[in-house]
N, C-alpha and C positions, 0 to 999 in steps of 0.2 A: 504494500500500500504506500510505498515511498513516493509515488508520482501523484498521489491524491493529496488534497488539502486536509490532512488528518486533524489538525487543530480545528478547522472549520467544521468538519464532520462531528467532532466531539461537542463543539459549541451548539450545533443544531440539534443533536440528539438530546443534549441536556435541556434545551429549550422545549423540545417536543415531548419530553418525558415528564416535565414538571409543570403542573397546573399553576402553582404560585408564580413561577417564572413567566408563564404565558400572561397571567394577569398583569404582572409588573411591566412587561414589554409591550404586549399587544394593546393594553389599555392606557399606555403612557401618553401624557400630554406633550412629550418631547422636551420638557424643560430639564429633565435629568440627563439628557444626552443619550440615553438608551431608549431605543424604540425598535419594534419589529412588528411582524404580522405573521399570520398563518402562511400566506403566500410567500413571504420573504423566507421564512424558515424552510419551506419546501424547496424553493428555488436554490437557496444556498446549499442545502443538503445534497440534492441530486443534480444540480446544474453547476453552480460555481465551484464546488469541491472536486468535480470530475467524477464523482461516484456513479452518477447515472450512466455515463458513457462506459465506465469500467464494467458495470454490471451487464450492460447490453453486449459488450464485447467478450465478456467472460474473464474473470480474474482467477487464474489457476491457484494462486497462493492463498486465496481466501477460503477458510473452512466452509464446507457445505452448509452447516448450521447457520453461519453468519449470512451467507447468500440467501438462504431460505427466509430468515428473519427480515432482511432488508427488502426482499420481494414482498413479504407480508406487510411491512410498514408502508411501502409505496402503494399497495392496493388499499390499505386502510386509509391512507391520506387521500387517495382519490375518491373515497366514499364520503368525504366531508365536503359539504357545500360551502365554498368560501365566498359566496356572493351574499354575505350577511354581515351584520355588525360583529366586531371582535368578541363581544360578550356572548353572543349567541353561538359563535363557533366554539369558544371555550366550554360553554355549558352543554354542548351537543353530546349526547351519549356516544356518538361515533368517534369522539376523541378518546374514549376509554381504551379501546384497543391500540390506538396510535400511541398513547402514553405508555402502555404496557410493552409494546414492541420496541419503542425507543429505549426504554429502561433496560430491557433484556439485551439489546444490541450494545448498549454502553457497557454492561457487565461482561459480555463476550469479548469486547475490544480491550477491556482492562485486564482480562485474564490471559 
C-alpha cells in the first residue's frame, strides 16, 4: 500500500467510523477550520487516496479480508442518500453498517 495515501485512508476511515467525529465535521460552521461532509469523506477515501483505482485494478499485497471489507464499505456508502442535510445523513440507519465496516477496516490496517 506504499503508493496509496495511507494517512488519508486512515483519516477517512476514522471519520466514517465515528459518529461524534461526523457531527463535529459535517455539522461544522467552518469557524474551527475543520469541516467535511459525507461526500468529501467518500471522495477522499476512494478517489484522492488512490484506493478506488487500486481496488479496481487488484492489489495483490492486500489481504483478502481487507479487500472484502473495503468492497462492503463502498457498497454500504453507496446505499446512503447524500442529497440531504448532514444531520439526516448522520442519523440515517444506513450509516450503521458504514461505521461498522470502517471501524473493522481500521483495526485490520492497524494489525
